[in-house]
C-alpha positions in Angstrom: 111.5 109.4 97.1 112.5 109.9 93.5 110.4 109.2 90.4 112.5 106.3 89.1 112.3 104.4 92.4 108.6 105.2 92.6 107.9 103.9 89.1 109.6 100.6 90.0 107.6 100.2 93.2 104.4 101.1 91.3 105.2 98.5 88.6 105.5 95.8 91.3 101.8 96.2 92.0 101.1 94.5 88.7 101.7 90.8 88.6 101.3 90.1 84.8 102.5 93.4 83.3 106.2 93.6 82.3 107.7 96.3 84.6 109.5 97.7 81.6 106.1 98.8 80.1 105.5 101.1 83.0 107.0 104.6 82.9 106.2 107.9 84.6 104.0 108.8 81.6 102.1 105.5 81.6 98.3 106.0 81.8 97.9 103.1 84.3 94.2 102.6 83.8 94.9 101.7 80.2 96.9 98.6 81.3 95.0 95.4 80.7 95.7 94.3 84.3 94.2 97.5 85.9 91.3 96.9 88.2 89.8 98.3 91.4 91.8 95.7 93.3 95.0 97.1 91.8 93.9 100.5 92.9 93.5 99.3 96.4 97.1 97.9 96.2 98.3 101.3 95.1 96.6 102.9 98.0 98.1 100.3 100.4 101.6 100.8 98.8 101.3 104.6 99.4 100.6 103.9 103.1 103.2 101.1 103.7 106.0 102.3 101.5 105.7 106.0 101.9 103.6 106.6 105.0 101.0 108.6 103.1 97.3 108.0 102.9 95.6 108.6 99.5 91.9 108.1 98.9 90.1 106.4 96.1 88.8 109.7 95.0 92.3 111.2 94.8 93.6 108.2 92.9 90.7 108.4 90.4 91.8 112.0 89.6 95.3 110.7 88.5 95.9 109.7 84.9 99.6 108.8 84.8 102.0 107.2 87.2 103.6 110.6 87.6 100.3 112.0 88.7 100.2 109.4 91.5 103.8 110.2 92.4 103.0 113.9 92.6 99.9 113.2 94.7 101.9 111.1 97.2 104.7 113.7 97.2 102.3 116.5 98.0 101.1 114.8 101.2 
């Protein structure tokens, strides 16, 4: 898993946000489309795409897309 591929996969979880707006440094909670449902999608993505389980608490501690990448990579 590399960061560029991860950012693209992460961006796919947002239906109305232009994927070009999302980078490794994006503070994803600042996106208009962010919601608890999107958070659930991110946790599901971690499990289905990468075989890693992350909790809501762990996701809450992340600020940027790279933070989520690092969390999943560390599992």
